[in-house]
KOLMI-436481 format. One record per residue (C-alpha): residue number from 1; y, x, z. Coordinates in steps of 0.5 Angstrom, whole numbers, always signed. Example, Ala and Ser with C-alpha at 12.3 -4.5 7.8 and 13.67 -1.06 7.14 Angstrom:
+-----+-------+-------+-------+
|   k |     y |     x |     z |
+-----+-------+-------+-------+
|   1 |    -9 |   +25 |   +16 |
|   2 |    -2 |   +27 |   +14 |
+-----+-------+-------+-------+
***
This chain:
+-----+-------+-------+-------+
|   k |     y |     x |     z |
+-----+-------+-------+-------+
|   1 |    +0 |    +0 |    +0 |
|   2 |    +7 |    +2 |    -1 |
|   3 |   +12 |    +0 |    +4 |
|   4 |   +19 |    -1 |    +0 |
|   5 |   +26 |    -2 |    +4 |
|   6 |   +31 |    -7 |    +2 |
|   7 |   +39 |    -8 |    +4 |
|   8 |   +39 |   -15 |    +7 |
|   9 |   +46 |   -17 |   +10 |
|  10 |   +48 |   -12 |   +15 |
|  11 |   +40 |    -9 |   +16 |
|  12 |   +35 |    -7 |   +12 |
|  13 |   +28 |   -11 |   +11 |
|  14 |   +21 |    -8 |    +8 |
|  15 |   +15 |   -11 |    +4 |
|  16 |    +9 |    -8 |    +2 |
|  17 |    +6 |    -8 |    -5 |
|  18 |    -1 |    -5 |    -7 |
|  19 |    -1 |    +1 |   -11 |
|  20 |    -4 |    -2 |   -17 |
|  21 |    +1 |    -7 |   -17 |
|  22 |    +7 |    -3 |   -17 |
|  23 |   +10 |    -1 |   -24 |
|  24 |   +16 |    +3 |   -22 |
|  25 |   +22 |    +3 |   -17 |
|  26 |   +29 |    +3 |   -20 |
|  27 |   +34 |    +7 |   -15 |
|  28 |   +39 |   +12 |   -17 |
|  29 |   +40 |   +18 |   -13 |
|  30 |   +47 |   +19 |   -13 |
|  31 |   +50 |   +24 |    -8 |
|  32 |   +55 |   +20 |    -3 |
|  33 |   +62 |   +24 |    -3 |
|  34 |   +63 |   +27 |    +4 |
|  35 |   +70 |   +26 |    +8 |
|  36 |   +72 |   +33 |    +6 |
|  37 |   +70 |   +32 |    -2 |
|  38 |   +74 |   +25 |    -1 |
|  39 |   +80 |   +29 |    +2 |
|  40 |   +80 |   +34 |    -4 |
|  41 |   +80 |   +28 |    -9 |
|  42 |   +86 |   +24 |    -6 |
|  43 |   +90 |   +30 |    -5 |
|  44 |   +91 |   +29 |   -13 |
|  45 |   +93 |   +22 |   -12 |
|  46 |  +100 |   +22 |   -12 |
|  47 |  +107 |   +20 |   -14 |
|  48 |  +107 |   +13 |   -11 |
|  49 |  +110 |   +10 |    -4 |
|  50 |  +107 |    +3 |    -4 |
|  51 |   +99 |    +1 |    -4 |
|  52 |   +97 |    -6 |    -6 |
|  53 |   +90 |    -6 |    -3 |
|  54 |   +86 |   -11 |    -7 |
|  55 |   +79 |   -11 |    -4 |
|  56 |   +77 |   -10 |    +4 |
|  57 |   +71 |    -6 |    +4 |
|  58 |   +68 |    +1 |    +7 |
|  59 |   +70 |    +5 |    +1 |
|  60 |   +77 |    +2 |    +1 |
|  61 |   +78 |    +4 |    +8 |
|  62 |   +75 |   +11 |    +7 |
|  63 |   +80 |   +12 |    +2 |
|  64 |   +86 |    +9 |    +6 |
|  65 |   +84 |   +13 |   +12 |
|  66 |   +84 |   +20 |    +7 |
|  67 |   +91 |   +18 |    +4 |
|  68 |   +95 |   +16 |   +10 |
|  69 |   +92 |   +21 |   +16 |
|  70 |   +94 |   +27 |   +11 |
|  71 |  +101 |   +24 |   +11 |
|  72 |  +101 |   +23 |   +18 |
|  73 |   +99 |   +30 |   +20 |
|  74 |  +103 |   +34 |   +14 |
|  75 |  +111 |   +35 |   +14 |
|  76 |  +111 |   +37 |    +7 |
|  77 |  +116 |   +34 |    +2 |
|  78 |  +110 |   +30 |    -2 |
|  79 |  +112 |   +23 |    -3 |
|  80 |  +110 |   +19 |    +3 |
|  81 |  +107 |   +12 |    +3 |
|  82 |  +112 |    +8 |    +6 |
|  83 |  +109 |    +1 |    +4 |
|  84 |  +103 |    -3 |    +5 |
|  85 |  +102 |    -9 |    +1 |
|  86 |   +96 |   -14 |    +2 |
|  87 |   +93 |   -20 |    -1 |
|  88 |   +90 |   -27 |    +3 |
|  89 |   +84 |   -23 |    +4 |
|  90 |   +86 |   -16 |    +6 |
|  91 |   +91 |   -18 |   +11 |
|  92 |   +88 |   -17 |   +17 |
|  93 |   +85 |   -10 |   +15 |
|  94 |   +92 |    -8 |   +12 |
|  95 |   +96 |    -9 |   +18 |
|  96 |   +91 |    -6 |   +22 |
|  97 |   +92 |    +0 |   +18 |
|  98 |   +99 |    +0 |   +18 |
|  99 |   +99 |    +0 |   +25 |
| 100 |   +94 |    +6 |   +26 |
| 101 |   +98 |   +10 |   +21 |
| 102 |  +105 |    +8 |   +23 |
| 103 |  +107 |    +6 |   +16 |
| 104 |  +114 |    +3 |   +16 |
| 105 |  +113 |    -3 |   +12 |
| 106 |  +108 |    -8 |   +11 |
| 107 |  +108 |   -14 |    +6 |
| 108 |  +104 |   -20 |    +3 |
| 109 |  +103 |   -21 |    -4 |
| 110 |  +107 |   -27 |    -6 |
| 111 |  +102 |   -30 |   -11 |
| 112 |  +107 |   -36 |   -13 |
| 113 |  +112 |   -31 |   -15 |
| 114 |  +111 |   -29 |   -23 |
| 115 |  +115 |   -26 |   -28 |
| 116 |  +114 |   -26 |   -36 |
| 117 |  +111 |   -20 |   -39 |
| 118 |  +112 |   -22 |   -46 |
| 119 |  +106 |   -24 |   -51 |
| 120 |   +99 |   -21 |   -50 |
| 121 |   +93 |   -23 |   -54 |
| 122 |   +98 |   -29 |   -57 |
| 123 |   +99 |   -32 |   -51 |
| 124 |  +105 |   -32 |   -46 |
| 125 |  +103 |   -27 |   -40 |
| 126 |  +105 |   -27 |   -33 |
| 127 |  +104 |   -22 |   -27 |
| 128 |  +106 |   -22 |   -20 |
| 129 |  +114 |   -20 |   -19 |
| 130 |  +113 |   -15 |   -14 |
| 131 |  +108 |   -11 |   -18 |
| 132 |  +113 |   -12 |   -24 |
| 133 |  +119 |    -9 |   -20 |
| 134 |  +116 |    -4 |   -16 |
| 135 |  +117 |    +3 |   -19 |
| 136 |  +112 |    +7 |   -15 |
| 137 |  +106 |    +3 |   -14 |
| 138 |   +98 |    +4 |   -14 |
| 139 |   +93 |    -1 |   -14 |
| 140 |   +87 |    +0 |    -9 |
| 141 |   +80 |    -3 |   -11 |
| 142 |   +73 |    -2 |   -10 |
| 143 |   +69 |    -4 |   -17 |
| 144 |   +63 |    -8 |   -18 |
| 145 |   +59 |   -12 |   -24 |
| 146 |   +62 |   -18 |   -25 |
| 147 |   +59 |   -24 |   -30 |
| 148 |   +66 |   -25 |   -33 |
| 149 |   +69 |   -18 |   -33 |
| 150 |   +63 |   -14 |   -34 |
| 151 |   +65 |    -8 |   -29 |
| 152 |   +71 |   -10 |   -25 |
| 153 |   +78 |    -6 |   -25 |
| 154 |   +84 |    -6 |   -21 |
| 155 |   +87 |   -10 |   -27 |
| 156 |   +81 |   -15 |   -27 |
| 157 |   +82 |   -16 |   -19 |
| 158 |   +89 |   -17 |   -20 |
| 159 |   +89 |   -22 |   -25 |
| 160 |   +83 |   -26 |   -21 |
| 161 |   +88 |   -27 |   -15 |
| 162 |   +92 |   -31 |   -20 |
| 163 |   +90 |   -38 |   -22 |
| 164 |   +93 |   -38 |   -28 |
| 165 |   +91 |   -31 |   -30 |
| 166 |   +84 |   -33 |   -29 |
| 167 |   +84 |   -39 |   -33 |
| 168 |   +87 |   -35 |   -39 |
| 169 |   +81 |   -29 |   -37 |
| 170 |   +76 |   -35 |   -37 |
| 171 |   +78 |   -38 |   -44 |
| 172 |   +77 |   -31 |   -47 |
| 173 |   +70 |   -29 |   -44 |
| 174 |   +67 |   -36 |   -43 |
| 175 |   +63 |   -36 |   -49 |
| 176 |   +60 |   -29 |   -48 |
| 177 |   +58 |   -30 |   -40 |
| 178 |   +55 |   -26 |   -37 |
| 179 |   +58 |   -20 |   -40 |
| 180 |   +56 |   -13 |   -40 |
| 181 |   +59 |    -8 |   -36 |
| 182 |   +62 |    -5 |   -41 |
| 183 |   +65 |   -10 |   -46 |
| 184 |   +69 |   -17 |   -43 |
| 185 |   +75 |   -20 |   -47 |
| 186 |   +77 |   -22 |   -40 |
| 187 |   +77 |   -15 |   -38 |
| 188 |   +81 |   -13 |   -44 |
| 189 |   +86 |   -18 |   -43 |
| 190 |   +87 |   -16 |   -36 |
| 191 |   +88 |    -9 |   -37 |
| 192 |   +93 |   -11 |   -43 |
| 193 |   +98 |   -15 |   -38 |
| 194 |   +98 |    -9 |   -33 |
| 195 |  +100 |    -4 |   -38 |
| 196 |  +106 |    -8 |   -39 |
| 197 |  +108 |    -5 |   -32 |
| 198 |  +108 |    +3 |   -33 |
| 199 |  +110 |    +5 |   -26 |
| 200 |  +104 |    +2 |   -24 |
| 201 |   +98 |    +7 |   -22 |
| 202 |   +91 |    +5 |   -20 |
| 203 |   +86 |    +8 |   -15 |
| 204 |   +79 |    +5 |   -17 |
| 205 |   +72 |    +7 |   -13 |
| 206 |   +65 |    +5 |   -13 |
| 207 |   +61 |    +5 |    -7 |
| 208 |   +54 |    +4 |    -4 |
| 209 |   +54 |    -1 |    +2 |
| 210 |   +48 |    +1 |    +5 |
| 211 |   +49 |    +6 |    +8 |
| 212 |   +57 |    +6 |    +7 |
| 213 |   +59 |   +11 |    +3 |
| 214 |   +64 |   +13 |    -3 |
| 215 |   +60 |   +15 |    -9 |
| 216 |   +66 |   +16 |   -14 |
| 217 |   +73 |   +15 |   -14 |
| 218 |   +79 |   +16 |   -20 |
| 219 |   +86 |   +15 |   -20 |
| 220 |   +91 |   +15 |   -26 |
| 221 |   +94 |   +10 |   -31 |
| 222 |   +90 |    +3 |   -31 |
| 223 |   +86 |    +4 |   -38 |
| 224 |   +84 |   +11 |   -37 |
| 225 |   +82 |   +11 |   -30 |
| 226 |   +77 |    +5 |   -31 |
| 227 |   +74 |    +9 |   -37 |
| 228 |   +73 |   +14 |   -33 |
| 229 |   +70 |    +9 |   -28 |
| 230 |   +66 |    +6 |   -33 |
| 231 |   +63 |   +13 |   -35 |
| 232 |   +61 |   +15 |   -28 |
| 233 |   +58 |    +8 |   -27 |
| 234 |   +54 |    +9 |   -33 |
| 235 |   +52 |   +16 |   -32 |
| 236 |   +51 |   +17 |   -25 |
| 237 |   +48 |   +10 |   -23 |
| 238 |   +43 |   +10 |   -29 |
| 239 |   +36 |    +8 |   -29 |
| 240 |   +32 |    +8 |   -35 |
| 241 |   +26 |    +4 |   -37 |
| 242 |   +21 |    +4 |   -42 |
| 243 |   +21 |    -4 |   -43 |
| 244 |   +23 |   -10 |   -39 |
| 245 |   +19 |   -13 |   -34 |
| 246 |   +16 |   -20 |   -33 |
| 247 |   +16 |   -19 |   -25 |
| 248 |   +22 |   -16 |   -21 |
| 249 |   +24 |   -16 |   -14 |
| 250 |   +31 |   -14 |   -13 |
| 251 |   +36 |   -14 |    -7 |
| 252 |   +43 |   -15 |    -7 |
| 253 |   +46 |    -9 |    -3 |
| 254 |   +47 |   -12 |    +3 |
| 255 |   +54 |   -13 |    +7 |
| 256 |   +59 |   -16 |    +2 |
| 257 |   +54 |   -16 |    -3 |
| 258 |   +50 |   -22 |    -1 |
| 259 |   +54 |   -25 |    +4 |
| 260 |   +54 |   -31 |    +0 |
| 261 |   +50 |   -34 |    -6 |
| 262 |   +56 |   -33 |   -10 |
| 263 |   +57 |   -26 |    -9 |
| 264 |   +49 |   -25 |    -9 |
| 265 |   +49 |   -28 |   -16 |
| 266 |   +56 |   -25 |   -18 |
| 267 |   +54 |   -18 |   -16 |
| 268 |   +47 |   -17 |   -17 |
| 269 |   +43 |   -22 |   -20 |
| 270 |   +46 |   -22 |   -27 |
| 271 |   +46 |   -15 |   -27 |
| 272 |   +39 |   -15 |   -26 |
| 273 |   +37 |   -21 |   -30 |
| 274 |   +40 |   -18 |   -37 |
| 275 |   +38 |   -11 |   -37 |
| 276 |   +31 |   -11 |   -33 |
| 277 |   +27 |   -17 |   -34 |
| 278 |   +24 |   -21 |   -40 |
| 279 |   +28 |   -27 |   -40 |
| 280 |   +24 |   -31 |   -45 |
| 281 |   +17 |   -30 |   -42 |
| 282 |   +18 |   -34 |   -36 |
| 283 |   +19 |   -28 |   -32 |
| 284 |   +18 |   -28 |   -25 |
| 285 |   +24 |   -26 |   -21 |
| 286 |   +25 |   -25 |   -13 |
| 287 |   +31 |   -24 |   -10 |
| 288 |   +33 |   -22 |    -3 |
| 289 |   +40 |   -24 |    -1 |
| 290 |   +41 |   -26 |    +6 |
| 291 |   +47 |   -31 |    +4 |
| 292 |   +49 |   -32 |   +12 |
| 293 |   +56 |   -35 |   +10 |
| 294 |   +53 |   -40 |    +5 |
| 295 |   +54 |   -42 |    -2 |
| 296 |   +61 |   -38 |    -3 |
| 297 |   +65 |   -42 |    -8 |
| 298 |   +68 |   -49 |   -10 |
| 299 |   +63 |   -49 |   -17 |
| 300 |   +57 |   -48 |   -13 |
| 301 |   +59 |   -53 |    -8 |
| 302 |   +61 |   -58 |   -13 |
| 303 |   +54 |   -57 |   -17 |
| 304 |   +49 |   -58 |   -11 |
| 305 |   +53 |   -64 |    -9 |
| 306 |   +53 |   -67 |   -16 |
| 307 |   +60 |   -67 |   -17 |
| 308 |   +60 |   -62 |   -23 |
| 309 |   +55 |   -61 |   -28 |
| 310 |   +56 |   -56 |   -34 |
| 311 |   +56 |   -59 |   -41 |
| 312 |   +56 |   -56 |   -48 |
| 313 |   +64 |   -56 |   -49 |
| 314 |   +68 |   -51 |   -45 |
| 315 |   +74 |   -52 |   -49 |
| 316 |   +78 |   -56 |   -44 |
| 317 |   +75 |   -54 |   -38 |
| 318 |   +80 |   -51 |   -33 |
| 319 |   +77 |   -45 |   -29 |
| 320 |   +76 |   -46 |   -21 |
| 321 |   +73 |   -42 |   -16 |
| 322 |   +66 |   -39 |   -18 |
| 323 |   +66 |   -43 |   -25 |
| 324 |   +64 |   -36 |   -29 |
| 325 |   +58 |   -35 |   -24 |
| 326 |   +55 |   -42 |   -25 |
| 327 |   +56 |   -42 |   -32 |
| 328 |   +52 |   -36 |   -33 |
| 329 |   +47 |   -38 |   -28 |
| 330 |   +46 |   -45 |   -32 |
| 331 |   +45 |   -41 |   -38 |
| 332 |   +39 |   -37 |   -36 |
| 333 |   +36 |   -41 |   -30 |
| 334 |   +31 |   -45 |   -35 |
| 335 |   +28 |   -38 |   -38 |
| 336 |   +26 |   -36 |   -31 |
| 337 |   +21 |   -37 |   -25 |
| 338 |   +26 |   -36 |   -19 |
| 339 |   +24 |   -34 |   -12 |
| 340 |   +29 |   -32 |    -6 |
| 341 |   +28 |   -29 |    +1 |
| 342 |   +34 |   -32 |    +4 |
| 343 |   +37 |   -36 |   +10 |
| 344 |   +40 |   -40 |    +6 |
| 345 |   +38 |   -48 |    +7 |
| 346 |   +32 |   -49 |    +3 |
| 347 |   +36 |   -55 |    +0 |
| 348 |   +41 |   -51 |    -3 |
| 349 |   +36 |   -46 |    -6 |
| 350 |   +32 |   -51 |    -9 |
| 351 |   +38 |   -54 |   -13 |
| 352 |   +38 |   -48 |   -17 |
| 353 |   +31 |   -48 |   -18 |
| 354 |   +29 |   -42 |   -13 |
| 355 |   +23 |   -43 |    -9 |
| 356 |   +25 |   -41 |    -2 |
| 357 |   +22 |   -36 |    +2 |
| 358 |   +24 |   -34 |    +9 |
| 359 |   +21 |   -27 |   +10 |
| 360 |   +21 |   -21 |    +6 |
| 361 |   +14 |   -20 |    +7 |
| 362 |   +13 |   -26 |    +2 |
| 363 |   +17 |   -22 |    -3 |
| 364 |   +10 |   -20 |    -7 |
| 365 |    +7 |   -26 |    -7 |
| 366 |   +13 |   -30 |   -10 |
| 367 |   +11 |   -26 |   -16 |
| 368 |    +4 |   -24 |   -17 |
| 369 |    -2 |   -28 |   -15 |
| 370 |    -7 |   -25 |   -10 |
| 371 |   -12 |   -21 |   -13 |
| 372 |    -7 |   -20 |   -20 |
| 373 |    -6 |   -13 |   -22 |
| 374 |    +0 |   -15 |   -26 |
| 375 |    +6 |   -10 |   -25 |
| 376 |   +12 |   -11 |   -21 |
| 377 |   +19 |    -7 |   -22 |
| 378 |   +23 |    -6 |   -16 |
| 379 |   +30 |    -5 |   -15 |
| 380 |   +32 |    -4 |    -8 |
| 381 |   +40 |    -5 |   -10 |
| 382 |   +42 |    -9 |   -16 |
| 383 |   +49 |    -9 |   -15 |
| 384 |   +49 |    -1 |   -16 |
| 385 |   +45 |    +0 |   -22 |
| 386 |   +46 |    +1 |   -29 |
| 387 |   +39 |    +0 |   -32 |
| 388 |   +38 |    +2 |   -40 |
| 389 |   +32 |    +2 |   -44 |
| 390 |   +29 |    +9 |   -45 |
| 391 |   +29 |   +11 |   -52 |
| 392 |   +22 |   +12 |   -56 |
| 393 |   +20 |   +19 |   -57 |
| 394 |   +18 |   +16 |   -64 |
| 395 |   +25 |   +13 |   -66 |
| 396 |   +29 |   +20 |   -63 |
| 397 |   +25 |   +24 |   -69 |
| 398 |   +28 |   +19 |   -74 |
| 399 |   +25 |   +16 |   -80 |
| 400 |   +19 |   +19 |   -83 |
| 401 |   +18 |   +21 |   -90 |
| 402 |   +18 |   +16 |   -96 |
+-----+-------+-------+-------+
***
């Protein structure tokens, strides 16, 4: 038997798979950055006096600590951060940081105050006035996979705060849901809007929740910085497979990645399903997601209570919270035999056609019958992996003689 540990909420849980049933374990081995390495990187992050904190994670905490602790202990002439800006979600976290590091100004982002930035992709675009009018602003965020934006960015996280902006982004990508990590019309639109503000830079990082660690971070102009992050994601989190699997067990990364069903689906489910499973063969999939905070979005709640069912026509549909996740799930759920290990109420899980199990030990039996020699692919953390097909050796050599 092979014992496998998977992040689950704030802890890790384990299950055993017989050796003859285990096809492969896909788990990129990425070295986390030490505090010294983070400090060495953030020394290069310069030229801004304000930081807008878009996400509250252990990784953004480490980056902020590195930037702010250095200026607290140094008396040199480098530009200092004198203002921290927060969103509705990051308020308490940012206020604590401002107090801890004696940052003189703390301000909430006014999401009602928007300014025109001209025409972007044939529509009149707007951005938050605070962002447009700031002369030396950096946006700080932690990236992850997302079905609407592919790999998220500072630009997409900023757009997602605006109801009007999200609706415009949704219209551009609703037909391609779930998007690939590298290609999303909504992401392209978000970047074009942010680039109308030439004095805004971004700090993007990718992290692993279990254990809490920063894997990589980049700073600079929005489009170029995100291109570096995409390259890091593709190279360093890559796991190659010979072929897609009919049986997959995967975790969602724990912590913020599986607090709700919405986050588990958004950050991990589609990333795994699109890249590692054989969708058209009624593949058996088992997801481990704690979901201690329930469904997590208006769209999922409307769906389980019968107030909204996705239809064929999306032209006049206005975006509401979690709609991209629901539509992505609705597209592919009929192609899969789904199971879930979760604390989510059975009634909710079954509404999404998940067979519900309460213990991690039951994961293998959810995808293989007793005595079966069927092979299982295991992905301990579906939120931090870039699965790709391994190129066949007979194709590498090119075509044979005529």
